[in-house]
C-alpha positions in Angstrom: 9.6 -17.8 -4.5 11.5 -19.8 -6.8 10.0 -23.5 -7.1 6.9 -21.5 -5.6 3.6 -21.4 -8.1 2.8 -17.7 -8.0 -0.6 -17.2 -7.1 -3.4 -14.4 -7.9 -3.9 -14.2 -4.5 -0.1 -14.0 -3.8 0.5 -11.4 -6.4 -2.6 -8.9 -5.0 -0.7 -9.5 -1.1 2.5 -8.6 -3.0 1.8 -5.8 -5.1 -0.7 -4.4 -2.1 2.3 -3.9 0.6 4.5 -2.7 -2.7 1.6 0.5 -3.1 0.9 0.8 0.4 3.3 3.7 1.3 1.8 6.3 -2.1 -1.4 6.7 0.0 -3.2 7.2 2.6 -2.6 4.8 5.5 -6.6 4.7 6.1 -6.3 2.9 2.4 -7.7 0.0 2.0 -7.0 -2.9 -0.5 -9.4 -4.9 -2.5 -8.4 -7.2 -5.5 -10.9 -8.9 -7.9 -9.1 -11.4 -9.4 -11.4 -12.5 -12.3 -11.1 -8.4 -13.7 -7.4 -8.4 -12.6 -8.5 -5.2 -10.4 -5.9 -3.9 -7.8 -8.6 -1.1 -5.6 -6.9 0.9 -4.0 -9.8 3.3 -1.6 -9.8 5.3 1.8 -12.0 7.3 3.1 -12.0 11.5 2.1 -9.9 13.4 3.4 -11.4 17.5 3.3 -7.1 18.5 3.7 -5.9 16.8 1.5 -1.8 18.2 0.5 -2.0 16.4 -2.7 -5.1 16.3 -5.3 -4.5 13.3 -5.5 -4.8 12.5 -1.4 -8.4 14.0 -2.4 -9.6 10.9 -4.6 -12.3 8.5 -3.1 -10.3 5.7 -4.8 -7.9 4.6 -7.7 -8.2 1.1 -9.7 -5.2 -0.7 -11.0 -5.9 -2.7 -14.2 -3.8 -5.3 -15.6 -3.9 -7.0 -18.9 -4.8 -10.6 -19.5 -1.1 -10.2 -21.1 0.3 -8.2 -18.3 -1.1 -10.5 -15.4 0.0 -14.1 -17.2 4.1 -12.9 -18.1 4.2 -11.2 -14.0 2.9 -15.1 -12.9 5.4 -16.8 -14.9 8.3 -14.3 -14.7 10.8 -15.9 -12.5 11.5 -14.0 -8.8 14.1 -11.7 -10.1 11.8 -10.8 -13.1 9.1 -10.2 -11.1 11.6 -7.7 -8.9 12.0 -5.7 -11.5 8.2 -5.9 -12.9 7.1 -5.1 -8.8 9.4 -1.8 -9.6 7.7 -1.0 -12.6 4.8 -1.2 -11.5 5.7 0.9 -8.4 6.9 3.7 -11.1 4.1 3.8 -13.0 1.7 4.0 -10.0 3.9 6.7 -8.8 3.4 8.9 -11.8 0.2 8.6 -12.8 -1.0 10.0 -9.0 2.2 12.9 -9.9 0.2 13.1 -13.4 -3.2 13.5 -11.4 -1.6 15.8 -8.8 -0.1 18.2 -11.2 -3.0 18.1 -13.6 -5.9 18.9 -11.3 -3.4 21.5 -8.8 -6.1 24.3 -9.3 -9.5 22.1 -9.1 -11.5 20.6 -6.1 -11.1 16.8 -6.8 -12.4 15.3 -3.5 -14.6 12.2 -3.8 -13.2 11.6 -7.7 -11.9 8.1 -8.3 -8.4 7.2 -10.7 -7.9 4.8 -13.2 -4.4 3.2 -14.5 -4.0 0.8 -16.8 -1.3 -1.4 -16.6 -0.2 -3.4 -19.7 3.2 -6.1 -20.2 4.8 -3.4 -21.5 4.6 -1.4 -18.6 6.3 -3.8 -16.1 8.0 -5.9 -18.6 9.4 -3.1 -20.8 11.9 -4.9 -23.9 15.0 -4.6 -22.9 17.3 -1.3 -23.8 20.0 -2.8 -25.8 17.6 -5.2 -28.2 15.5 -2.4 -29.1 19.0 0.5 -29.7 20.1 -2.8 -31.7 16.8 -3.7 -34.3 16.6 0.2 -34.7 20.2 0.4 -36.2 19.6 -1.7 -39.4 16.5 0.7 -40.0 16.8 3.3 -43.3 17.4 6.5 -42.1 14.5 8.8 -42.8 
């Protein structure tokens, strides 16, 4: 997509495609551009094998900084952000599964908040360098 300006609709389509494998086959993706939210919903599954599959919907909410940074990023940086987003949503679903293993969660909703630092973490080398200059406590 070099030279192509990333639009909100392009971001939604890319994220829906990336995240689709983490949700039931019948999941539907919707987009609320003004609120920077990707909504994933599906019919309730009576015999869900994991608590997160008993959810009714997941809202993935992006901060304005995350949204703007992604739109302005080059394709290589976007690819790393995509991988971080998939990992973040996967971790949120896994945490939900672990915390709700023994509970009935059918019809519940989950919200995942995404900040710029979540999908664009600072380079490890830069944070290690800045810590070297600090006095030991």
